[in-house]
C-alpha positions as CSV (number, residue, x, y, z in Angstrom):
1,X,-31.4,-79.9,19.7
2,X,-29.7,-83.1,20.6
3,X,-28.1,-81.8,23.6
4,X,-31.7,-80.4,24.8
5,X,-33.4,-83.5,24.2
6,X,-30.5,-85.4,26.4
7,X,-30.8,-83.0,29.2
8,X,-34.6,-83.0,29.1
9,X,-34.6,-87.1,29.6
10,X,-32.0,-86.8,32.4
11,X,-34.7,-85.2,34.3
12,X,-37.4,-87.8,33.9
13,X,-37.4,-90.4,36.4
14,X,-36.1,-93.8,36.0
15,X,-39.5,-95.8,36.5
16,X,-41.2,-93.7,33.8
17,X,-38.5,-94.3,31.5
18,X,-38.8,-98.0,31.9
19,X,-42.4,-97.8,31.8
20,X,-42.5,-96.1,28.5
21,X,-40.1,-98.4,27.1
22,X,-41.9,-101.3,28.3
23,X,-45.3,-100.1,26.6
24,X,-43.5,-99.4,23.3
25,X,-41.3,-102.9,23.3
26,X,-44.8,-105.2,24.3
27,X,-46.6,-104.8,21.2
28,X,-43.1,-105.0,19.1
29,X,-42.7,-108.4,20.7
30,X,-46.0,-109.7,20.8
31,X,-46.5,-108.9,16.9
32,X,-42.9,-110.2,16.0
33,X,-43.4,-113.7,17.9
34,X,-47.1,-113.9,16.8
35,X,-46.0,-113.6,13.3
36,X,-43.5,-116.3,13.7
37,X,-46.1,-118.8,15.2
38,X,-47.9,-118.2,11.9
39,X,-45.5,-119.0,9.8
40,X,-45.0,-122.1,11.6
41,X,-48.6,-122.6,11.4
42,X,-48.2,-122.0,7.4
43,X,-45.6,-124.8,7.2
44,X,-48.2,-127.3,9.1
45,X,-46.2,-127.8,12.1
46,X,-48.4,-127.5,15.8
47,X,-51.6,-127.5,14.3
48,X,-53.0,-129.7,16.8
49,X,-54.9,-128.4,19.9
50,X,-51.9,-128.9,21.7
51,X,-49.7,-127.0,19.7
52,X,-51.5,-124.3,19.4
53,X,-51.8,-124.0,23.0
54,X,-47.9,-124.6,23.4
55,X,-47.0,-121.8,20.8
56,X,-49.5,-119.4,22.4
57,X,-47.7,-119.9,25.9
58,X,-44.5,-119.4,24.2
59,X,-45.6,-116.3,22.5
60,X,-47.0,-115.0,25.6
61,X,-43.9,-115.9,27.6
62,X,-41.4,-114.5,24.9
63,X,-43.3,-111.3,24.6
64,X,-43.2,-110.8,28.7
65,X,-39.6,-111.7,29.0
66,X,-38.6,-109.8,25.8
67,X,-40.2,-106.9,26.7
68,X,-38.8,-106.7,30.3
69,X,-35.4,-107.2,28.8
70,X,-35.6,-104.3,26.6
71,X,-37.0,-102.1,29.0
72,X,-34.7,-102.8,31.8
73,X,-31.3,-103.5,30.4
74,X,-31.3,-101.4,27.1
């Protein structure tokens, strides 16, 4: 079964594999980083409007960066 799966995946074009990995990794990174953001808020940190915006942009940037790294390098 494993050999047939490997041979089947070798036939799939690389852009399709990268797209599929990105589609799977994006929600994982977003929810993981946003969970950390909420834990930071639970500790009472970054509760100002500036802190909320800053952590939101950090989550978005980390999600994009992490998803790109995982989908292209791994």
